[in-house]
Kinemage of the C-alpha trace (Angstrom):
@kinemage 1
@onewidth
@group {chain A} dominant
@subgroup {mainchain}
@vectorlist {calphas} color= white
{ca met a 1} P 59.825 82.297 105.319
{ca ala a 2} L 58.201 85.576 106.233
{ca glu a 3} L 59.007 84.873 109.901
{ca val a 4} L 62.666 84.257 108.973
{ca phe a 5} L 62.963 87.596 107.221
{ca lys a 6} L 61.175 89.293 110.121
{ca asn a 7} L 63.704 87.962 112.641
{ca leu a 8} L 66.784 88.859 110.586
{ca asp a 9} L 69.043 91.534 112.007
{ca trp a 10} L 68.727 94.171 109.282
{ca ser a 11} L 70.947 96.605 111.194
{ca ile a 12} L 74.024 95.025 109.621
{ca val a 13} L 72.732 95.724 106.117
{ca thr a 14} L 71.610 99.211 107.102
{ca asp a 15} L 74.956 100.066 108.671
{ca ala a 16} L 76.789 98.764 105.613
{ca leu a 17} L 74.642 100.879 103.246
{ca leu a 18} L 75.014 103.950 105.388
{ca thr a 19} L 78.776 103.670 104.883
{ca ile a 20} L 79.062 102.234 101.369
{ca ile a 21} L 76.824 104.770 99.675
{ca pro a 22} L 78.675 107.816 101.040
{ca ala a 23} L 82.031 106.095 100.278
{ca leu a 24} L 80.979 105.579 96.629
{ca ile a 25} L 79.967 109.186 96.308
{ca cys a 26} L 83.237 110.413 97.843
{ca ile a 27} L 85.565 108.300 95.730
{ca thr a 28} L 83.576 108.928 92.555
{ca leu a 29} L 83.753 112.714 92.867
{ca his a 30} L 87.414 112.489 93.954
{ca glu a 31} L 88.439 110.669 90.772
{ca leu a 32} L 86.153 112.761 88.579
{ca ala a 33} L 87.871 115.868 89.901
{ca his a 34} L 91.248 114.451 88.897
{ca gly a 35} L 89.955 113.654 85.401
{ca leu a 36} L 88.228 116.964 84.830
{ca val a 37} L 91.220 119.023 85.885
{ca ala a 38} L 93.590 116.981 83.802
{ca tyr a 39} L 91.212 117.426 80.835
{ca arg a 40} L 91.093 121.164 81.359
{ca leu a 41} L 94.921 121.219 81.388
{ca gly a 42} L 95.022 119.503 78.034
{ca asp a 43} L 95.100 115.756 78.835
{ca pro a 44} L 92.218 113.787 77.174
{ca thr a 45} L 93.338 110.412 78.583
{ca ala a 46} L 90.633 110.148 81.292
{ca lys a 47} L 87.945 111.191 78.811
{ca arg a 48} L 89.058 108.581 76.311
{ca ala a 49} L 89.026 105.940 79.066
{ca gly a 50} L 85.420 106.800 79.955
{ca arg a 51} L 86.409 108.067 83.407
{ca leu a 52} L 84.775 111.529 83.223
{ca thr a 53} L 81.575 110.032 84.598
{ca leu a 54} L 79.505 109.909 87.794
{ca asn a 55} L 79.077 106.159 87.402
{ca pro a 56} L 80.799 104.770 90.513
{ca ile a 57} L 81.443 101.379 88.881
{ca arg a 58} L 83.992 103.036 86.588
{ca his a 59} L 85.975 104.295 89.591
{ca ile a 60} L 85.757 101.459 92.162
{ca asp a 61} L 88.791 99.656 93.417
{ca val a 62} L 87.301 96.860 95.507
{ca thr a 63} L 90.203 96.656 97.953
{ca gly a 64} L 90.212 100.402 98.414
{ca leu a 65} L 86.443 100.492 99.013
{ca ile a 66} L 86.645 97.736 101.627
{ca ala a 67} L 89.474 99.545 103.292
{ca met a 68} L 87.455 102.756 103.356
{ca val a 69} L 84.474 101.020 104.951
{ca ile a 70} L 86.592 99.203 107.565
{ca phe a 71} L 89.445 101.617 108.255
{ca arg a 72} L 87.778 104.905 107.121
{ca phe a 73} L 90.768 105.345 104.758
{ca gly a 74} L 90.814 104.047 101.242
{ca trp a 75} L 91.261 104.675 97.568
{ca ala a 76} L 89.622 104.330 94.162
{ca lys a 77} L 90.910 103.116 90.813
{ca pro a 78} L 93.252 105.905 89.718
{ca val a 79} L 92.153 108.027 86.778
{ca pro a 80} L 94.723 107.611 84.011
{ca val a 81} L 96.730 110.772 83.384
{ca asp a 82} L 99.390 111.361 80.725
{ca met a 83} L 101.489 114.255 81.925
{ca arg a 84} L 103.084 114.607 78.473
{ca tyr a 85} L 99.964 116.532 77.427
{ca phe a 86} L 100.604 119.261 80.041
{ca lys a 87} L 102.529 122.405 79.055
{ca asn a 88} L 104.381 122.050 82.386
{ca pro a 89} L 104.258 118.310 83.168
{ca lys a 90} L 105.241 118.438 86.864
{ca arg a 91} L 103.066 121.439 87.661
{ca gly a 92} L 100.173 119.988 85.723
{ca met a 93} L 100.503 116.683 87.563
{ca ala a 94} L 100.620 118.444 90.925
{ca ile a 95} L 97.514 120.512 90.153
{ca thr a 96} L 95.708 117.438 88.917
{ca ala a 97} L 96.680 115.539 92.073
{ca leu a 98} L 95.524 118.301 94.399
{ca ala a 99} L 92.072 118.393 92.648
{ca gly a 100} L 91.111 115.091 94.392
{ca pro a 101} L 91.685 116.100 98.040
{ca ala a 102} L 90.363 119.587 97.341
{ca ser a 103} L 87.104 118.165 95.940
{ca asn a 104} L 86.747 116.006 99.056
{ca leu a 105} L 87.120 119.011 101.359
{ca val a 106} L 84.411 120.769 99.307
{ca ile a 107} L 82.134 117.720 99.614
{ca ala a 108} L 82.729 117.536 103.393
{ca ala a 109} L 81.989 121.212 103.787
{ca ala a 110} L 78.789 120.970 101.719
{ca ala a 111} L 77.669 117.863 103.601
{ca leu a 112} L 78.188 119.555 106.990
{ca leu a 113} L 76.320 122.634 105.904
{ca leu a 114} L 73.433 120.375 104.890
{ca tyr a 115} L 73.714 118.325 108.083
{ca gly a 116} L 73.452 121.386 110.328
{ca phe a 117} L 70.519 122.791 108.364
{ca leu a 118} L 68.552 119.502 108.323
{ca phe a 119} L 69.352 118.368 111.861
{ca arg a 120} L 66.409 120.006 113.583
{ca leu a 121} L 64.001 119.097 110.794
{ca leu a 122} L 64.878 115.401 110.519
{ca arg a 123} L 66.162 114.220 113.875
{ca gly a 124} L 62.722 113.224 115.145
{ca ser a 125} L 61.998 110.543 112.516
{ca thr a 126} L 63.543 107.175 111.787
{ca ile a 127} L 64.111 107.835 108.093
{ca gly a 128} L 65.309 111.318 108.867
{ca gly a 129} L 67.805 109.907 111.344
{ca tyr a 130} L 69.173 107.632 108.623
{ca val a 131} L 69.510 110.595 106.244
{ca leu a 132} L 71.329 112.611 108.818
{ca glu a 133} L 73.669 109.763 109.667
{ca met a 134} L 74.431 109.183 105.951
{ca val a 135} L 75.215 112.890 105.408
{ca tyr a 136} L 77.390 112.938 108.537
{ca ile a 137} L 79.297 109.825 107.412
{ca met a 138} L 79.776 111.339 103.974
{ca ala a 139} L 81.333 114.419 105.554
{ca tyr a 140} L 83.638 112.347 107.703
{ca leu a 141} L 84.683 109.934 104.944
{ca ser a 142} L 85.312 112.759 102.554
{ca thr a 143} L 87.505 114.481 105.145
{ca ala a 144} L 89.354 111.236 105.728
{ca leu a 145} L 89.854 110.710 102.002
{ca ala a 146} L 91.299 114.222 101.651
{ca val a 147} L 93.719 113.810 104.565
{ca phe a 148} L 94.748 110.284 103.581
{ca asn a 149} L 95.413 111.215 99.945
{ca ile a 150} L 97.513 114.226 100.827
{ca leu a 151} L 100.148 111.938 102.396
{ca pro a 152} L 103.424 112.189 100.491
{ca ile a 153} L 103.517 108.405 99.917
{ca pro a 154} L 103.356 107.126 96.322
{ca pro a 155} L 100.949 106.699 94.638
{ca leu a 156} L 98.837 109.024 96.784
{ca asp a 157} L 98.161 112.585 95.618
{ca gly a 158} L 100.485 114.198 98.132
{ca ser a 159} L 103.510 112.410 96.670
{ca lys a 160} L 102.857 113.997 93.247
{ca val a 161} L 102.727 117.410 94.821
{ca leu a 162} L 105.949 116.828 96.789
{ca phe a 163} L 107.764 115.294 93.844
{ca ser a 164} L 106.943 118.321 91.685
{ca phe a 165} L 109.479 120.303 93.715
{ca met a 166} L 112.283 117.929 92.846
{ca ser a 167} L 114.602 117.921 89.881
{ca asp a 168} L 113.280 116.338 86.695
{ca asp a 169} L 115.743 113.451 87.031
{ca ala a 170} L 114.729 112.621 90.584
{ca tyr a 171} L 111.027 113.145 89.784
{ca tyr a 172} L 110.903 110.622 86.954
{ca lys a 173} L 112.919 108.078 88.894
{ca leu a 174} L 110.567 108.218 91.865
{ca met a 175} L 107.481 108.067 89.621
{ca arg a 176} L 108.755 104.740 88.198
{ca tyr a 177} L 108.661 103.184 91.658
{ca glu a 178} L 105.427 104.625 92.891
{ca arg a 179} L 103.554 101.326 92.561
{ca phe a 180} L 105.565 99.940 95.466
{ca gly a 181} L 104.110 102.606 97.742
{ca met a 182} L 100.765 100.731 97.768
{ca ile a 183} L 102.461 97.852 99.540
{ca leu a 184} L 103.660 100.278 102.230
{ca leu a 185} L 100.156 101.749 102.589
{ca ile a 186} L 98.501 98.370 103.039
{ca ala a 187} L 101.172 97.407 105.623
{ca leu a 188} L 100.533 100.657 107.547
{ca met a 189} L 96.785 99.905 107.599
{ca val a 190} L 97.263 96.354 108.780
{ca leu a 191} L 99.623 97.513 111.552
{ca gly a 192} L 97.123 100.157 112.611
{ca val a 193} L 99.428 103.109 111.984
{ca thr a 194} L 96.919 104.864 109.731
{ca gly a 195} L 94.166 104.544 112.283
{ca arg a 196} L 96.355 105.741 115.150
{ca tyr a 197} L 97.967 108.795 113.648
{ca leu a 198} L 95.835 109.689 110.638
{ca gly a 199} L 92.769 109.390 112.809
{ca val a 200} L 93.934 112.274 114.937
{ca ala a 201} L 94.623 114.430 111.861
{ca val a 202} L 91.251 113.585 110.324
{ca gln a 203} L 89.400 114.375 113.533
{ca tyr a 204} L 91.198 117.734 113.797
{ca val a 205} L 90.271 118.789 110.267
{ca phe a 206} L 86.718 117.429 110.708
{ca asn a 207} L 86.239 119.437 113.898
{ca leu a 208} L 87.347 122.579 112.074
{ca leu a 209} L 84.862 121.926 109.288
{ca phe a 210} L 82.030 121.058 111.733
{ca thr a 211} L 81.720 124.719 112.621
{ca leu a 212} L 79.874 124.945 109.272
{ca ala a 213} L 77.243 122.587 110.601
{ca glu a 214} L 76.872 124.732 113.696
{ca leu a 215} L 76.423 127.768 111.477
{ca thr a 216} L 73.575 126.290 109.459
{ca phe a 217} L 72.009 124.773 112.600
{ca gly a 218} L 71.703 128.261 113.983
{ca leu a 219} L 70.296 129.488 110.664
{ca ala a 220} L 67.679 126.712 110.637
{ca glu a 221} L 66.673 127.544 114.226
{ca ala a 222} L 66.185 131.148 113.243
{ca leu a 223} L 64.094 130.241 110.178
{ca phe a 224} L 61.971 127.455 111.692
């Protein structure tokens, strides 16, 4: 039995963990940001539903997590928001929606700052290499989550921002049909459209953010 375990290819498990753990962190903080902003704007719905938590189990959508691991684009279980609690419902919804992608850009920036600073210190060891890879993947996935969610396709966050500029009548009509947008998103993923076009956008934003890693790499060189 020991020989069987010794001969197993553990790289598959390692690669999966290196992606799944950062993905869980990214989607958890994304949904938590939605809930916290909504709560600050007067909506207690997410708090009552137990969604103002760092427990990833409360936020996981299995299909969205699998999509994130495979396609590098995915989603979590949406935090419940009741826009009737907002003083200005459309504006409150737009601000709440933007909180998710904004949090992911902050996470990506922080991860790249850490990556650049730790690169010289950890690159020589096996465990250090895994840590660096996980931090890098977290930065990339968080960037991808931000770019993906800003698309103006229901039920993604970008649609709620775009719809907020419409008349009240058009806004509420479109919101009623947002659940059908998920079918479109899945179709786009299966057809490879998201990978082909969104990949370019994600890489562009990621390259811009990567200058932060170069900054802290230079700082680490100066210090050590």
